N, C-alpha and C positions, 0 to 999 in steps of 0.2 A: 139447570145449570150444569153444561158439559165442559168438555175441556178447552183450556186457554194455552194457546204460544204465542211464542213473542220469538223477532230477531232484532239485533241490534247492531248495530257500525260503531265501533266504538276509535277514533282517530289518539292513538299516543301523540304525546311529543317526543322530538326528533332523539331516535336513539335512548328511549326507552319502554316500546314496544315490548322485548322481553320480561322488561320488570312487573308490565301490567299485564302480559300472560299470565307471570307467577302467581300474583294474587286473582287475577279469576281461574287457576286453577287451582286453586287453594277454595277460593268459594264452591268450587264443582265438588271437590273431596266431602268439605262441611255439608253441602246437598246431599251427599249419601244417607245422609241421616235422614232425610225428608222423605216419606215415601209417598207423598205427594207429586214431587218433582222428578218426573219419568223420563228426561232427559234433558243436557247440558253440555253441551259439545261448543268449546272453544275453538276458533280457527282462525287462522292470519290467513292473509291476500299476498299472493306471490307477486300481484305487477304493484302495488301500495304496499312499502316497507314498515307502514307506522297505521297499518287499518288492520284492525283484529272484528273479526262477526263475532257473537255470540247466538245461537240454538238455544231454546228451553221449548219444552213441551211440561203441561204441570196438571195436574189433574181438572183445576177448575179456575177461575182469575184469583180466587178470595185468597187458592193457599199460596198462589204466588205474593199475594198483600203480603200476605201473615208473613211470609219467610224474611221479609224486608224489617222488619218488628225484630228478629232475630240478634241477639245482642254479637255474635260473631258474623254477621253477615254484616252487620252496623259498622263493625271495624276494621271489614273488609272494604267498604266504600270507602268509609275514612282514609286507610292506604290506597287506595284505587283510584282516587280522584284527584290529587295531585300530579300523577300520569297523564291526563286524559288533555287533550289539545283544545278539542271543543266539546258542546255538549254533542251526548249519546244519539243517535237517528235510532228510534223505534220503529218497531213496527208491530203491531198487536195482531193480532191473528187467529180465527178461530177454525181449527183442523176439523176436516170431511171426511179420511180416512187416509189411507195412505201403506206401503210395507214398513210392517217395525212398530208402529202402534197400535195394533187391536183393534178392537171393536170402539164406536164412537158411540156414544148416548150419554 
């Protein structure tokens, strides 16, 4: 059971990107309490005014799944969903190495 990574693109409803970014940054702050979450970065896209990319790195896929059962995370999902224009695009990845993530194994 190795590390698990995910990249997701969210497209906010027109004019709601900043509000959605705030919710995602609250999630990042909440995940500070979860040592299994090694990385959670919220990015805006310069050429797409409503687009947001979130990059995550977890100790394993089970830790990510467990985080979604957290009451605080569920509340943030409830707040964020009405701000999203389309279903988020997600890519699930298996990290194999790189700068800043230490050893894989």
